[in-house]
N, C-alpha and C positions, 0 to 999 in steps of 0.2 A: 421708606425706612431711612431714619438718620444712621448715617454710616459711622460707627465708632472709629475714632482716630487717637493714637497716642500724641501727648504733647510733645515727647521727645522720642528719640530713636530707642528701641528696645534695650539695647546694650547699655547705653547712656542712662537711661531710667534704673536698671538693676544696679549699676555702679552708684547712681545717686542715693538710692534706698538702701545701699550697702550690703545687697544680697550677694553680690560678687565683687571681686576687687578689680581695679584697673588693670593688673597684670593678667588676670584671669580673662578679661575682655579682649586683650590684645592677643592672647594665645588662642582665644576661640576664633577671633576674627581671621587669624592666620590659617587656621584648620579649616575655616569655612571657605576660603579662597581656595584651598586644595581640594576639597570634595564637593563644593557647589551645593552644600546643603543648607537649610535655614539656619539663623544664628540660634535659635531656640533648641533646635534639635542637636546642634553641636554643642551646646553648653551641657545639655542633658547627658550627651556621649562622653563628654570630658568629666562626668560627675561633679561639676561646678554647683549644681542644683538639681533637685529632683523634677520629674514631670508635674507632680501636684503643685510644688511650690511655683514653678514657672505659670502654670496655668490660673492658680489661684491669684497671684500677682497680675497677671493680664486682666482677669476678670474683674479686679478691684479697680484697676486703672481705667478699664474701660465701661466700668459701671454695668456689667453684665452679670447674671447668674452663672455659678459655676456648678454644673449638674452631674450627678454619678448616674450615667445611663445604664450601667449593669443591672440596676435594680428597677428599672423603669419597664412597663409592658408597652413596646412599641409595635403598632400594627403595620404589617407588611405593606398593606395598600398605601398607608401614609408615607412611608419610607420610600416607595417605588414611584413617587412623584418626581424624584430624580433618578435617572438611570444609575446603574451600577458603576459605569465609566464615569460619569459625572460625579457620583458620590466619592469614589476612590480618588479621582484626580484632585479634587478641591478638599478632601478630608472633610466632607459635610453629610449630615445625615438629618433628614425631617423627622422630628420626634413627635410631633403632633401636627395635625392639619384640620382645618374646617374651609368653608367655601371663602372666608375672608382672609385668613392669615395662616401662617405655618410657624412652628417653633423650630428653627433651625440650629442643630448642634455642630460646633466647628471647633476644630483643635486650634487654629489661628484665625480668630475673627478680625484681626487687623490686617488682613490680606485684602486689600480693597480691589484688586484685580479680580480676584476669585469672586468677591461679593457681587461686583457688577455683572458677572456672567451668570452667577446663580440667580439673581433679580430677574434676569431676563427669562430664564428655565422656569422659574416658579410664577412668573406674572400671570394673572394680575394680583395674586395674593400678596398681603404685606407679610414682610419677613421680621419675626422676632428672634433675636440671637441669643445663643447660650454657649458658654464654653465648656468642652467636653474633652476627655483624655483620648488621644490618638490611638493608644493601645485597645482602649475600650471601643472606639469607633471601628477599628480593624475587626475585632472580634463580632460586632453587630453587623458588619457587612457581610459576613460569612452565614450568619444565620438568617438574615433578612433577604439577601439576594441569592435565594436558591435557584437551581436550575430546573425547578418542576415545571414552570411554564414552558420553557425552552423544550423539555422533554415532551410534554402534551403537544406542543405546536408541531415538533418534527414528527411526531407520531401519527398526527392526523395528516400532515402533508404526505408522509411516507404511504399511508393507506389510499390516499387519493392516486399517487404515482404509482404504486405497487399494483392495485386494481386486481385482476385476476390472472396475471402473467405467472406462469409456472415457475416454482420456487427454485428449481436448478437454473433456469435461464436468468432469473432475476440475480441470483447470487454470483453468477460469472459475468454478468454484463460489465463492460469495460465503459467507466466514466458515465454511466447513464445518470439521469436526474435522480431517479431512486437510489442509486449507489452513493450519489454524493449526501442525499439526505439521511441515508442510514449511518453514513460516518459522521455526520453532524449528531444525529441522535446519540451514537454511542459516545462520542466526545462529551456531550452534555451530561450524559449519564455518569461517566468516570469524572469529570470536573466537579459535579455536585457531590459525589462520594468523598472526593479528596478534601473538598471544602468544608465538610463536617466530620472529618476524620473517621470515616467509615472502614471497618476493618474486612467486610464482606459485601459482596452485592448478589442478591437473589432475584433471578428472572423467572417467574412462575406463571405459565399459562393456565387460565382457569376456563370455565364453560363460556362465559360472556366478558371477562375482563382479563387484562394482562397486569400482574402485580410486580411491581420492581421494589424490592425490600433492601433496605440497607442495615447492617448491624453496626450501631454506634454504642459504644460503651458497653458491648456485651448484650443490647437488646435491640431487636428489629424494629425499624420504623418503615411504614408502607406508604407507597405511592401507587394509586390505581389507574390505569389507562383502560379507556373503552375499546382501543383499536387491538382487539386480541389477535385479529387476522395478521398482524405484522409480526408475531411471535416467531413463527418459523424462520422469517426472512432474518431476524435478528439473530437467531441461534445459528443460522448458516454463516452469516458473517463473523460471527465470534469463532466457529469452528475453523474458518478459513485463516483467522488470524493466529489460532492456536495449532495450526497445522494438523488438524484431525480429519477423519474420513467424513465428508459431508454426506455421502451417499448412505452411511449407517445411522438409522434412527432407533433400532431396536435394542442396542445395547449401550450400556454406560461408556464414556470416554473421559479421558484425563488428558489435559494438555497444558501449556503455559506460554505466554508471551509477554513482551515489555511494551510499555508506552510511556510517553512523557506527557505530564499533565501539570500546568502551571508550575514549570521548572522542577517538577517532582519527577524522578524516574521511578516508575511504577512496574514491580514485577507481580504479573498477574497469574495466579494458580487456577485452572478452571476445570470444572467437573460438570458433565451432562448425565442426564438420567432420564429414560423414557417415563413419562407419567401419563395420566388418563387424557389430558388434552393436548399432547405434544411432547416437548422436551424441556426439563427444568434445568437451569444453569446457575451454579454457585461459583462465584469468583473471589478468591482470597486476594486481598491487596497488600502488598509488601512495599513500603517505602524505602527503596534502596538509597535515596538520597539523605535520608535521615540517619544511615549508618547503624552500626550495632550498638544497643544500649550497654552500659558498663553495668557492673553488679551494684554499684551504689545507686544506678538510676532505677533499678527494679523495686526499690523500697525496701530492701531487706535491712532489718535492724543492724546497728552497728556491731554489738555484741555477737550476733549470730554470723555476721560477715567475717569477723575476725576468726571464729572457729571453723568456718568453711575454709578460709584462705590456708589455714594450718593444715587441713586435710588434702587440700589441692597440692600442697608442696610435697605429698608423700610420693615416693618413687614408683610405687605399684598399690594395686587395690582398684576396687570398683566404687564409683559415687553414681548414685542414681538420683534422677529427678522425676517426680511422680505427680500425678494429677489427672483430671479429665481432659478431653480435647478442649483448646481454647483457653487454657489455664496459665499460659505463658512459659511453659517448660522449654520450649526451643529458646526463648528470649534468654533465659537463665543460662541454658547450656553455651550459647554464643558468648554471652557475658564472660563465663569460665574461660572459654577458648581463647577470646581476646587478650585476656590476662596471662594465659599460659603460652601464648604465641610468641616464642623468643628464637633468635637464631640458633641457639644450643639445643634445641628440642625438635624432633620430628614428629609432626601431628598428621594422622590419617583420619579422615571422617568418612562413615558410610551412612548415606541419607537417602530419604525418599519423600520429598525432593530435596534437592539443595537449595536452601532457602536464601542465605546471604553468601556471596563470595568473599572469601578471605586471603588476603596475600600470605604466601608462605605455607598454607596449609592444603595438603592434598585432599581434595574432596572427591568423593565416588559417589555417583548417582546410580541406585540399584535400578535393574530393568527386568521385572518378571517375565517379559515377553520373550527375552532370549535366555532365561533361566539365570539371570544375574541377581541372585538373592542375598539377603543381608548375610546368611551363613557363609555362602560361596565367597563373597567379597572379604568377609572377616577372616577367613582361613588363608587368603592369600595375603591379607593386610598383615598378618602376624609374621609373614616370610619378608615384609618390606622394612624391617629394623625399625619400628616406630617406637618412640618413647610414650606417646599418648595417643589412645584410640577413642574416637567418639562414635558411638552406634546410635543411629537416629531412633530406633525403638526396639526393646525386646520383644519380639512377636511370637516367638516359639521356643520350644525346648532346646533345639539345635543352637539357635543364636544364643540364648541365655547361657547355656553350658560352655559355649566358645568364649563369650565374654567374660565369664567367670574365670575360666582356666587362662586366658590372656592376662587377667588380673592377678594370677598367681605367679606368673612367669615374668614378672619385671616390667608390667606395663600398668599404666594408669589409664583405667577405662571409664569413660563416662557415657551414661545411656539414660533413656527415659522408659517410664512403665506406666500403663494405665492402671492405677488404684486410687482409692480415695484418700488414703492417708499414708504417712511413713510407715507406722506401726505394721499394717497389713501387706506392705510390699514384700517384705521378706517371705510372708506366708504364700504370697502369690507366686513368688519365683520357686518355691517348693512345689506349689500346686502344679506349675507349668512342667514339673519333671526334674527341675534341678535337684542334685543331691543335697541334703541339709548341711553335711560337713563342706561342701563346696562353697555354700552361700556364706556359712559362718567364717570361713577361712579368707574368702576374697572380699567380701563387702565390707567397706569402711564407714560409709555413711549414707543416709537417704534424706533427701529435701522433698517434701510435700508442699504443694502450693495451690492457690487459688487466686483469682482476681475479683476484687470488690470494687464497686463504683465508689468514687470520692464525692463527697458532698460539696455542692457548689459554694464557694467562698463568700460569694456576695449575697446570698439568700438563706443561707443556714440559720436556723433558730433552734432554741431549747425546746424539747419535745416530751411529752408525757406519753409513755408506752400505753398502747391499748390493752385490753383486758386479755387477749391472746398472748401478747408479748410479755404482759406481766406474769401470767401463768407460767410461761417458759421461763422468766427470770427466776420466779420462786421455785420451780422444779429443780433448777440448777444452783439454788442457793446463793444467788448473787446479792450481796447486800441491798436493803431497800435504801432508796434515796440517791443510788448511783444515777448521774445525770447522762441524758442522752440527746441527740440533736436529729433535725431532719431539714430538708429543703422544700419548701413550698412551690419552688420554681420561680424563675425570673428571665429577664432577656438574655444574660449572659450564659445560661444554661439550657435555653432554648425551652423552658418552662418545664423541664424535666426534675429539677432539684438536684442533678447529678452533673458532674463535669470531669471526666477523665476516670482512669481507673489505678488501682496500686495493687501490689502484690501482698499477699497474707501467706506466710511461710512457717513450716515446721521443720526442725532439724533433729533427727535422730542419729547420735554417732553410736556405732557399735562397739561396746565395751566388752570386756572379757566375761563378765556374767551374762550378757545377752548372747554372746557368740557360743557359750556353753548350753545355754537353754535352746539354741537351735541346732546345735549338734545332737542333742537328745531329741529334737524334734517336738518339744514341749511348748506347743502354742501358747496355753494359758499363762505358764510362767514367764514365757518371753513378752507377751502383753503386758503383764502387771509390771514387770521389771522396767519395759520402755517407758511406761507413762510415768513412772515414779524416778525415771533416771535424771542425773544432775544436768540442770540447764535446760530440760524439755519443756517447751510450751506449745501447746496444740494448736492447730489452725483456729478452732472456734474461739479460744482464749486470747489468741492474737488479734482476731477480728474484734472481739468484746472490747478489747483495751482500745483499739482504734476508735469504735463507737463512742466509748466514755470521753475520749479526747476530741470528739466532734469531727474526725477525719471521715468517718463513715456512718450509715445509719443501722440501727438495730435490725431492720428490715433485711439488709444485705448480710448481717451476722448470721441470721438464722437460715439464710440460704446456704452459706459456707458450712455450716455445722448444725444438724438438727439436734445433736447431743454432744456434750462436753465429757472429760474424763470423769472417773469415779470419784474424785475430790476436787471438783472446780472451785470451791469456795477457797481453800487454802492456797491454790495456785494463782487465783485472781487477786487474792490479798498480797501475794509476793509480788505481782506485777504492779499493784498500787504503791507498795512500799519503793519498788525501784523507781518508779516516776516521780 
């Protein structure tokens, strides 16, 4: 390989080509001395030029191709010709490989020291170089260097070490080889989950295999291990970590523990359940180091956000956040709490469990084992002189009525409810046993929400709906010719077509006509008034608008809402006019 070499130093070249000024170079060199980072990274950090400008300039000077690897399909076996440690250290990735040569992507191909060592690692293959973005390299590392091989290797090793030893003896053995192996296996499982941004880990023993599944962007992805015999040992170790009863295998148990993975402090909520071939374990991962999302981070539209913040300033009343499990209700509630958390307000929360620890807020964990229920804690909370109360969930009539009465007696009450949309939430409260006049008097607004998968920005393309989707669009009178997008899949999104999720919301503010319909317990009139109330946009229509803008797919819209309100055409036309 002929090593590429700049004719001048990078900084001097950039000044010579008038991409940066002499003064900017001097400032960058001074910052570089303080930070120890490379000059290119320092220039980007100071916003003197973009990453793409720098890399295109480097590629031109070194006469190398500048590649967008996000849209390339890279084989994991090719990438793994370099170990993960080597790839991350030298910011290099094998993009293609055969017996004679490799195409190597680097963010800094002018680093001759790195090239010398990479040549040794990849010998005797010839190296062909390309310039790639460092940000894309880091994303590719996370998807290509998964921990699946480590997990399989540790599982095999554990099976050999575990043998036929009694489970109890194995679980309590101090510093045995099997003990160390199971620790490394669990570490690999958690590292892999954090690397791919999984929200949950499922460990499920089957008759002949052990399934480890991860929920990524709301969808489970599966890894199958043949060592099903290690399942009980794995569950025992997790029970010890969560301080659960390791002798109890017939009843479900819940617990939690904290671990640190790759500088991420992870709070793990764990649930066990006896199943046909052992015990199933589900672990919800909460990244405490990421902090609480703000309301802006949830993706709530600006106009809806302004209305919500006006309601949040009310001195009393109830504000409900509704949706099914996993729809982001808690994230929205914590976003509101972080804004309301001021020295002049006393906030008490009643939760099961406490998910994020917030300063200045009195957070109470309910405990059914000692009869510390939502209603009992709420009754005491009202005597603690709070300004704002957050109740984790309205689960029964007593909790609902106490929350509503608290909202009538000078407190702002925030809570969640498991319903499909905002309109049916009030009817659900009444169905739980709350008096209609109480709901009408106390309730200020309801937010309903869902999470939809976001289309990958690198591979999304225009899309012609299939026959089923066209029938759905015609049924809801959506104008013909409305454009939609989909993602065929690429390296950046791990060939799924989606990357990340965003919230879809509807906000129903209880006006006087709506409250009057509730007092009369007139569900039909309330529903009709709600759908036609000023500023109300349903979940389905908001999701449909996102699909039209290429943010999500029509498939995701149909999951959010099988039907739209009675007059979707006029509402959708209003959305088109706004944008």
